[in-house]
N, C-alpha and C positions, 0 to 999 in steps of 0.2 A: 756592414758590421755592426753589433748590437750595442757596443760601449760608445759612450760619448766621450770626447777628448776635453777635459777642462783644463788643460793646460793652456789653451789657445787662448787669444782675447776674445773670439768669438767663439765658445763652446759648440761643438758640430760633430757629428759622425758621418761628414761627408768627404771627410780628408782634404780639408779645405787648403791645407799647407801644401799639398802638390799645385795648387793654381795659383800661382804669386799675385798674378795680375786681378783675379778675383779678390783673391784674400784683400788686397789692398782697397778695392774698390767698395768691398763691405765695411772693411776698418775705416774709412772715409765716411761711409754714410751712417756709421754708429753713433758719432759722439752728435751727429745730426739730431737721432732719432732721438737721444739721450737730451738733447734741449727740449725736443717736442715733448717728450714725456716732463718734463720740469714746468714748461709753459702751457701745457694741456691736459696733463694727468692730474692725482687727485693732489687738490690744493693743501699745504701747511703740513702735511705728513710724510716729508721727504726726510726726514731724520728721525723717523720713528720705526724701531725694531718690529717686525710684522710676522706671525707665526705661518709661513708660506711653506708648500711644498715645491720642489724643484725638480725636475726630470731627469735623471741621472744615468736612465738606459731605456730601449724602447721593447725591451721583453714587454709581456704582457702581463708579469708579475712581478713585483719591487720595482718597479720604475721610477718612485719617486722618493726624493729625501725632504721631510719636513724639518725645519729649523728657524729661528729668528733671524730676519736679514732687512737690510732698511732697502725701500724700492728700489733707488736708484744702483745698488749693489746688487741687484738681481742676476742671474747668470740667462739672459737670453740667450737663444742659439738656434742652431739649424739640426732638426732630427728628421730625418727620414725611414720609415721603415725598412729592414733589409730587403736589398735586392732579391726578386725570386727569378732563379734562371727558366730559361725558357718560357717566361709568361707570353702572351698573345693577346692582342688587341680583342675583348672580349664580345663586341657588339658592333652594329652597323655594316657599312660598306666593306671594311675592310678586316669584319670578324676573321679571328685565326691566323692572321699576320704576326709577325714577330710584333711585340710590344714595341714603340718608340722610344728611345733614349735620347735621340735628338729631337728639337722641333721639327717636324714634317711642315717642309716649307709652302705648301698650297695652304696650310690652316693656320700659317703664322699670327696673323691677325686678328683670327676666332680665338684662339687659342690664349692670346696674350688678354683679349678683352675678358675673359672669362675669370682669368687671374685677377686680371687689375679690377674686378669688380667686387670677388671675394674678398681681397687683398684691403679696400676700400673700408668694408665693414667693421674690421678690426680694431683701428684707432677710432673710428668713429665712434663707437659703444664706449670708449673709453672717456672720450671728452664728453658723452650724452651724460657719464655718470661722474663727472668731475667732483662735484660738490657733494655729494650724498652722503662722505663720511662725515661730515659736519652734523648730520642729525642722523648719525647711527643709532638703531635700537637696542643695539649691546656691541661690544667687542667682538663675540662671537659673528654677528653679524657684519660689522665695520670689517672683520679679516677675509671672511667670504667676498667681501666686495672687492678687496685687494687681490687677492687670489685670481679673482674673475679678471681684473683691470692687466694683472701682469701676464697672466696666459693669452688675452687678446692679444697683448705686445708680441708675445712669442709667435702667433698665428701671424701676426703682419710680418715678421723675420720670415717665418715658413715662406711667405709668397715672394719677398721681397727677395729672396735669395734664387728663386726661380724665375725671376724677373732680370736680375744681373747674370746667372749663370747662363741663361739660354736665349737672353733676347739682346744683348749688346747694349747699343747706345740708348735704342728705344727702351730697352728694359731699363738702362738706369734712370731716365726721364721719368718714367713712369713712378719709379720708387721715389723720387724726390717729389714729385708731385703729390704722392700718399700722405707725405708729412706737411702739404701747402693747403690742402683742402681742410675746412671745418667743420664738424657738425652743426646745424642750425644758419652757416653764413649765407646772408642771401646773393654774394656776390663769387662766395667759392664753396658751394654746399656740397656734403657726400653723394655720392651716385645715386643712391637708392631712399626713396622718399623717408620710411620708417627710421633710418638711422639722421634724419633732423629733425626729429621728435624731439622734444625737451625732458627729461626725465627729473623732476623736482622732487619727487615724493621715493619713497621706498614700496609703496605700493607698486608705483610706476615699475621702478626697478624688478620689482620681484616676478611681476607681467610681463617686461622685458626678456629676464632671463627664462622665463617658463615657455613663452610665446617664439619670441625673436630668435632668442638663441637655439631655439628647438628648429627654425628653417634652418639656421645656420648646420643644424646636425644633416639636414636630408640632404641640403645642398653639397655637403661634404662627401653624403654616402655615394652622389651622382659623380660628384668629381673623383671620388676615389676609385671608380669602376674607369676610369678615363685610360686609352690607349696609349696617351703620352705617362709614362712608368715613373718619372720624376714627381709628376702631378699626383698621381696616385697613391705613391708613397708617404708622399708627404701628407695627403691629407686622412690616411690611416692613422696617423698618429696623430694629427689634430683631435681625431673624434675621441681618441683617448681622453685628452683634457676637457671639450666640451661636454662631456657627460656630467662633469663636475657643476658646470653651469646653470644645467637645466635641473640639476638637484637642489640648487640653491633657490630657483624659482618654485619649483613644487613644494618643496616643504616651507620655504618662505610663505607663500601664499597660506599652505595647509596649518600653519601656526597661528596667523593673522584669524582663518576661521574658526579655529579652535577656542581661540581667545573671545571670540565673539561667542560662541556657543556657550562659555562660560559664564558671560556677564547676561545673556539672555536666561539661562536657567537659574543664576542667582537674584535677577531681577526681571520675571516672565511679563510683566506689566508695563514694562519702561521701554524707553526707546533705547538702542544701545549707545548712541550718540551721546546721554547724558551720562554715562559711566565710561567714556573714553575709548568706547571699541568701534567698529567699521561695519555697518550693517549690511546683512546678506544681498540686498538689492542693489546696496552701492558697489559691492565688489562684484555683482553681476555686472554692471554696468562698465567697469573697468577692464573685465574681462572681453567684454562683448568691443571696446576700442580695439585693445591689443591684438585680438585674434583677427580683426577684421584688417590692420593694418598689416599684421605680419603675414596675412594670407595674399595681399598686395605683394608681397617679395617673389612670387612665383612668375608674374608675369602675365601674359595672355594666356587664355584658355584655349585658343588657336593660334599656334606660333610657326611661322617658320623658321627663325632662328632655332629654336628647340629641335625641329626636326633637322636642321641641318647638323647642329651639334652631334644629334646621335649618329647621323649616316655616317658623319666625319670617325666617330669612335671617339668623340673629346668628352663627353656626357654622357652618362648613362642615365639607366633608370636607379633607385636606389635596391641594392641587393641586386643586381641584374643577374651575377651568372649563379646566386642562389637560389632566386625566386622565380626564375623566368627559363623556359626551355627553348623558346625561338629567339634568338639574339638578332633576327633581323628587322622584327617589327613591320615587314612590309605589306604582310596579306592583313592584319586585324583592323579593327576599328575601336573607338572610345566615344561612347555614347554623352552629349554634351547638351544641355538645355540653355535655349538660347530665347529672348524677346522676341515676338510677331506681332505688330501691335501692342495690345496689351495683356498678350497670352504668352504663356512658355510652350515651346516647341520642340520636342527633341530631335536631334539632329546627330547623324553618324560621322564620327569623323576620323580620318585617317590616322591609323595609330602613332606614326610620328610625329605627327604635327599635333597631337596631345601628349607630349611628354611632360609640359609644364603641369597641366591637368592632373596627370598620373601620379607626377609627385607632391602637387597641393593634395590629393586623396590620401596620400601614405602620411603626410603630415598629420593632416586633421585626424586621422584615426589613431595617430599616437597623442595628440593633443586632449582627446578622450579619455587615454588611461588615465592621464593626469586629471581631469576633471572628476573621474570616477573614482580617485585616489581622497580627493577634498570631499566626496559625496560621503564616502565613509568614514572620514572625519565627521561629518555632520551627523551621521546615523550612529555612530558610537555613542556621540553625545545625547542620543536619545530624541534628536530633533528631525522633523521630516522634510524641511528644505533641501531642494535638490538643483546644485549649479548646473549649467549646460554650454554649450559652444553655439554663437548664432550661426546659421547659414552661411556656408562660403559666397554667396551673393550680397549679404547683407551688407552695406556700407565700402562699398569697394570704390578705390579710386583709380585701379589699373584693371585692363582685361575689356571685355565686352559688356560687363556690367557699369562700367562708368556713366555716369551721368542717368542712371536710371534708380527707381527707390525701390526696396524691398524691407518687408519686415523682418526681426529675426528670425524667423522661422522660415525665410525664403520666397514668400509670397510677395507679387508685384502689389505694390502702391501707390497710391500717386502722391506728388511732393508735398503738397499740402497735408495729405496726411503722415506724411514721415515727418514730416516737421513738426506737426501739434504731438507727436507721441515720442519725439528724438529724447527728451529727458527723461522719458522710459527706460531708454534703451542705451544711452551712452553718458558720461558723467558731464554733470552740469558744472556751471561755475561755484554754485554751491559745493557741490560734491567737492571738487578740487580744493576749494578754499577750506573745507571741514578737514578734510585729510592731509592737508596742508599744515593746519594748527596743533595737528599731532606729532609732527616733525620734531619733537624736544628731543636733542641727546640723552642716551643712558650710556654713560662709558667706564660706570664702576663694574669692575670684574664679578661675574656671578649675577648681574643683574640685568633687567630687561625692561623696554618701555612696556607702558598699560595697555597700548593695543596690539601685541604681540606676545603668544605662549613661547617660554624656553623650548631649545630643541628637544629631544629623545635621550641624544648622546652627543658628547661635543665632538670635535676635531680630530682625528686621529686617538679614537679612546683617551683624549684629555677630559679633565673633570672642568665642569661649568665654569667654574671661578679662576680657570688657567689664564696666564695674561695672554691671550692671543695678539694683542696690539701692547706694546710697551710705552703707553703715553706718560 
């Protein structure tokens, strides 16, 4: 069904009322989720009315309603795209077989691991962003932060439903643990390293939503091809909401760049910092950091796990059915560069073992479109600076390049040289202190902090001075 049942305690389009045991289990989890949100969600804003969009359908058009709501009252729910009759497993060793409506026993452990890893990223990002509203550069941006937060929460619900519905007691235990782990906690950290990185500033937030949420997009695209049909249907709708998160990051960075351009044109011989804006080279260092951290999320370049997921039909390539003709991936290979001694050597890797790298390549190509957008902002202002992506080998902590040193162009360098140049490539303590000094709140309707330009238009065609957050 496409319509959503909002009469239920948990909004859903999966006929939850017909499975009383599942309904009771999720209704028991619901107050635990709300308590987690109270403890780890945005601080001090629970009683404020926020102009949020809420899903009311899974149709491609008119799927969301906008209105003011307090975040604890937001109607999180369980929404899957409609069942596609006759759908088959689209890839791997089971290609052409009927898509699974229940968990295939032989892949139960692997499938649960995929779902839990995806699920863990959703509350993690909310925890990372917990304090940002206090220094929001505008009510428009504060609202966007809260929209991202509530949708990450809904994505957690999407994965928790799968765990409860299809994995029994193990799934319920995993769902509970999702609320027990904490971003950055040394004893109970989140599963993936990037989701333990602190987000102290809005520059970090915009980089995170641009680059880390874009990783989320490609992970969801790969899972949306899954032969396990409930997972595929869940991820397809999540992608609808995920698009806004990347919009926040790309346009947020674009507005920072635009403001810096304005200051540079008004004061061509001055350091932009003298006038409270962020210099291009500093922005580039933040880009380098967050791209390299997010690039790690794809895992090892050569991966037997990725090969097994593909073979089993659990996780495919992005746009598997649309982009590729061969859905077995048994014959081809993929070229990877590895280090032998102090030289880069090309090696052909069996295609299935290179699935992580294929997805990483798609991700980086998509990142480039965002960087091109920022460069157009600079060009329109008549300046000639160009932002760029660091090479995929730069500053890596996971995969074959871990413990090795490369410059931003991917050229092998010594540890000594890397450490000498690190302040040119990655944010310094001075950079972080300066950006932190700019984080002064601007919470008056229609006003913006001095380091960021206003957006070209408001949310849902609202005016700039609209009360996006009723403080």
